[in-house]
KENUSE-951668 format. One record per atom (N, C-alpha, C): residue number from 1; x, y, z. Coordinates in Angstrom, 2 decimals, m for minus. Atoms other than C-alpha are relative to their C-alpha. Last residue first. Example, Ala and Ser with C-alpha at 12.3 -4.5 7.8 and 13.67 -1.06 7.14 Angstrom:
2
SITE,2,m0.82,m1.19,m0.06 .
SITE,2,13.67,m1.06,7.14 .
SITE,2,m0.77,1.09,0.73 .
SITE,1,0.89,m1.19,0.00 .
SITE,1,12.30,m4.50,7.80 .
SITE,1,0.90,1.20,0.00 .
end
This chain:
73
SITE,73,1.30,m0.56,0.45 .
SITE,73,23.92,15.62,32.02 .
SITE,73,m0.76,0.48,1.20 .
SITE,72,m0.16,m1.29,0.66 .
SITE,72,27.61,15.13,32.70 .
SITE,72,m1.29,0.60,m0.48 .
SITE,71,m0.54,m1.06,m0.85 .
SITE,71,27.40,11.43,33.48 .
SITE,71,0.17,1.28,m0.80 .
SITE,70,m1.42,m0.30,0.26 .
SITE,70,25.11,9.30,31.36 .
SITE,70,0.49,1.13,0.88 .
SITE,69,m0.21,m1.20,0.80 .
SITE,69,21.85,8.26,33.04 .
SITE,69,1.50,0.26,m0.23 .
SITE,68,m1.41,m0.37,m0.18 .
SITE,68,21.71,4.64,34.21 .
SITE,68,0.31,1.24,m0.84 .
SITE,67,m0.50,0.66,m1.22 .
SITE,67,18.04,3.71,34.74 .
SITE,67,1.44,0.41,0.32 .
SITE,66,0.71,m0.52,m1.16 .
SITE,66,16.65,6.23,32.25 .
SITE,66,0.58,m0.57,1.30 .
SITE,65,m0.41,m1.41,m0.18 .
SITE,65,19.32,5.43,29.67 .
SITE,65,m0.69,0.61,1.21 .
SITE,64,m1.36,m0.02,m0.57 .
SITE,64,18.75,1.70,30.17 .
SITE,64,0.49,1.43,0.23 .
SITE,63,0.10,0.39,m1.41 .
SITE,63,15.00,2.11,29.64 .
SITE,63,1.37,0.00,0.68 .
SITE,62,0.59,m1.11,m0.75 .
SITE,62,15.63,4.04,26.45 .
SITE,62,m0.13,m0.31,1.47 .
SITE,61,m1.02,m1.05,m0.12 .
SITE,61,17.97,1.33,25.17 .
SITE,61,m0.50,1.20,0.77 .
SITE,60,m0.96,0.46,m1.00 .
SITE,60,15.37,m1.34,25.90 .
SITE,60,1.11,1.03,0.21 .
SITE,59,0.68,m0.10,m1.30 .
SITE,59,12.75,0.66,23.99 .
SITE,59,0.95,m0.43,1.13 .
SITE,58,0.06,m1.41,m0.39 .
SITE,58,15.14,1.15,21.07 .
SITE,58,m0.66,0.19,1.35 .
SITE,57,m1.36,m0.44,m0.30 .
SITE,57,15.93,m2.58,20.89 .
SITE,57,0.00,1.46,0.46 .
SITE,56,m0.44,0.64,m1.25 .
SITE,56,12.26,m3.55,21.13 .
SITE,56,1.39,0.46,0.41 .
SITE,55,0.77,m0.59,m1.09 .
SITE,55,11.17,m1.04,18.47 .
SITE,55,0.47,m0.57,1.34 .
SITE,54,m0.52,m1.34,m0.23 .
SITE,54,13.97,m2.17,16.12 .
SITE,54,m0.71,0.69,1.17 .
SITE,53,m1.32,0.17,m0.61 .
SITE,53,12.95,m5.80,16.49 .
SITE,53,0.61,1.36,0.32 .
SITE,52,0.21,0.45,m1.37 .
SITE,52,9.33,m4.86,15.82 .
SITE,52,1.31,m0.22,0.73 .
SITE,51,0.46,m1.14,m0.78 .
SITE,51,10.33,m2.83,12.74 .
SITE,51,m0.23,m0.40,1.46 .
SITE,50,m1.14,m0.90,m0.18 .
SITE,50,12.37,m5.72,11.31 .
SITE,50,m0.39,1.21,0.87 .
SITE,49,m0.89,0.66,m0.95 .
SITE,49,9.46,m8.09,11.86 .
SITE,49,1.22,0.88,0.30 .
SITE,48,0.68,m0.08,m1.29 .
SITE,48,7.14,m5.63,10.16 .
SITE,48,0.86,m0.66,1.06 .
SITE,47,m0.35,m1.26,m0.63 .
SITE,47,9.67,m5.26,7.34 .
SITE,47,m0.71,0.21,1.33 .
SITE,46,m1.32,0.09,m0.62 .
SITE,46,9.35,m8.93,6.51 .
SITE,46,0.35,1.28,0.75 .
SITE,45,0.07,0.54,m1.35 .
SITE,45,5.62,m8.58,5.91 .
SITE,45,1.33,m0.06,0.71 .
SITE,44,m1.00,1.07,m0.11 .
SITE,44,5.98,m6.33,2.89 .
SITE,44,0.04,m0.46,1.44 .
SITE,43,m1.00,m0.09,1.06 .
SITE,43,3.46,m3.81,1.61 .
SITE,43,0.98,m1.15,0.02 .
SITE,42,0.70,0.02,1.27 .
SITE,42,0.38,m4.60,3.66 .
SITE,42,0.99,0.01,m1.15 .
SITE,41,0.25,1.40,0.34 .
SITE,41,2.58,m5.45,6.62 .
SITE,41,m0.71,m0.12,m1.34 .
SITE,40,m1.24,0.60,0.50 .
SITE,40,3.87,m1.86,6.63 .
SITE,40,m0.20,m1.45,m0.41 .
SITE,39,m0.39,m0.69,1.23 .
SITE,39,0.37,m0.39,6.87 .
SITE,39,1.26,m0.63,m0.59 .
SITE,38,0.88,0.47,1.07 .
SITE,38,m0.73,m2.99,9.42 .
SITE,38,0.41,0.62,m1.33 .
SITE,37,m0.39,1.37,0.30 .
SITE,37,2.32,m2.21,11.57 .
SITE,37,m0.88,m0.61,m1.10 .
SITE,36,m1.27,m0.04,0.73 .
SITE,36,1.61,1.49,11.34 .
SITE,36,0.45,m1.39,m0.40 .
SITE,35,0.29,m0.42,1.37 .
SITE,35,m2.04,0.96,12.31 .
SITE,35,1.28,0.06,m0.83 .
SITE,34,0.67,1.11,0.66 .
SITE,34,m0.94,m1.04,15.39 .
SITE,34,m0.32,0.35,m1.47 .
SITE,33,m1.01,1.05,0.19 .
SITE,33,1.51,1.68,16.41 .
SITE,33,m0.60,m1.17,m0.76 .
SITE,32,m0.85,m0.44,1.10 .
SITE,32,m1.17,4.34,15.83 .
SITE,32,1.13,m0.99,m0.26 .
SITE,31,0.77,0.07,1.24 .
SITE,31,m3.63,2.45,18.01 .
SITE,31,0.84,0.39,m1.20 .
SITE,30,0.15,1.41,0.34 .
SITE,30,m1.08,1.91,20.75 .
SITE,30,m0.74,m0.18,m1.32 .
SITE,29,m1.30,0.52,0.42 .
SITE,29,m0.10,5.58,20.74 .
SITE,29,m0.09,m1.46,m0.40 .
SITE,28,m0.48,m0.59,1.25 .
SITE,28,m3.69,6.81,20.79 .
SITE,28,1.29,m0.63,m0.49 .
SITE,27,m0.10,0.99,1.07 .
SITE,27,m4.97,4.38,23.44 .
SITE,27,0.60,0.54,m1.29 .
SITE,26,m0.95,1.04,m0.38 .
SITE,26,m4.35,6.49,26.54 .
SITE,26,0.24,m0.99,m1.14 .
SITE,25,m1.37,m0.49,0.18 .
SITE,25,m6.00,9.51,24.93 .
SITE,25,1.04,m1.06,0.34 .
SITE,24,m0.49,m0.85,m1.08 .
SITE,24,m9.27,7.64,24.62 .
SITE,24,1.45,0.39,m0.25 .
SITE,23,m0.70,0.71,m1.08 .
SITE,23,m10.49,6.30,21.31 .
SITE,23,0.45,1.00,1.05 .
SITE,22,0.96,0.54,m0.97 .
SITE,22,m13.14,8.05,19.23 .
SITE,22,0.67,m0.74,1.15 .
SITE,21,0.87,m1.02,m0.55 .
SITE,21,m10.76,10.36,17.36 .
SITE,21,m0.96,m0.54,1.06 .
SITE,20,m0.79,m0.86,m0.88 .
SITE,20,m8.04,7.75,16.89 .
SITE,20,m0.90,1.05,0.67 .
SITE,19,m0.32,0.76,m1.22 .
SITE,19,m10.57,5.26,15.53 .
SITE,19,0.81,0.83,0.98 .
SITE,18,1.22,0.15,m0.80 .
SITE,18,m11.94,7.83,13.10 .
SITE,18,0.27,m0.75,1.29 .
SITE,17,0.30,m1.31,m0.61 .
SITE,17,m8.45,8.76,11.89 .
SITE,17,m1.24,m0.10,0.88 .
SITE,16,m1.00,m0.27,m1.04 .
SITE,16,m7.56,5.09,11.33 .
SITE,16,m0.28,1.33,0.71 .
SITE,15,0.27,0.90,m1.12 .
SITE,15,m10.81,4.37,9.49 .
SITE,15,0.97,0.27,1.13 .
SITE,14,1.19,m0.43,m0.75 .
SITE,14,m10.40,7.47,7.32 .
SITE,14,m0.33,m0.90,1.19 .
SITE,13,m0.18,m1.29,m0.68 .
SITE,13,m6.77,6.60,6.47 .
SITE,13,m1.26,0.45,0.73 .
SITE,12,m0.92,0.11,m1.13 .
SITE,12,m7.29,2.90,5.69 .
SITE,12,0.11,1.31,0.78 .
SITE,11,0.36,1.03,m0.96 .
SITE,11,m10.40,3.18,3.52 .
SITE,11,0.90,0.05,1.24 .
SITE,10,1.44,0.07,m0.25 .
SITE,10,m10.55,6.12,1.12 .
SITE,10,m0.42,m1.09,0.98 .
SITE,9,0.69,m1.28,m0.13 .
SITE,9,m6.96,7.32,0.91 .
SITE,9,m1.45,m0.12,0.44 .
SITE,8,m0.52,m0.79,m1.12 .
SITE,8,m5.17,4.04,1.65 .
SITE,8,m0.84,1.25,0.22 .
SITE,7,0.31,0.71,m1.25 .
SITE,7,m7.38,1.88,m0.57 .
SITE,7,0.48,0.80,1.20 .
SITE,6,1.41,m0.22,m0.30 .
SITE,6,m7.22,4.45,m3.39 .
SITE,6,m0.38,m0.67,1.32 .
SITE,5,0.92,1.02,0.48 .
SITE,5,m3.44,4.42,m3.37 .
SITE,5,m1.43,0.31,0.45 .
SITE,4,0.89,m0.53,1.03 .
SITE,4,m1.52,7.68,m2.93 .
SITE,4,m0.97,m1.04,m0.54 .
SITE,3,0.82,m1.11,m0.49 .
SITE,3,0.06,6.82,0.40 .
SITE,3,m0.99,0.52,m1.04 .
SITE,2,m0.72,m1.27,0.03 .
SITE,2,1.29,3.45,m0.84 .
SITE,2,m0.96,1.11,0.40 .
SITE,1,0.85,m1.16,0.00 .
SITE,1,0.00,0.00,0.00 .
SITE,1,0.91,1.24,0.00 .
end
């Protein structure tokens, strides 16, 4: 799926925007993450796995930075 496709413009985007608008503020990030994964899976499933691995590594790195802040900051 590309941004200029008919399916994206008239189905995926309106449904995603509507769900974000009716969901609570706590669910926005999860909903957008899920929509992003669906969007990428539509084009190539392998990249979803790559994105999930990248998300996990970045999240773990962020947790380590919070737990052990670098000196001088």
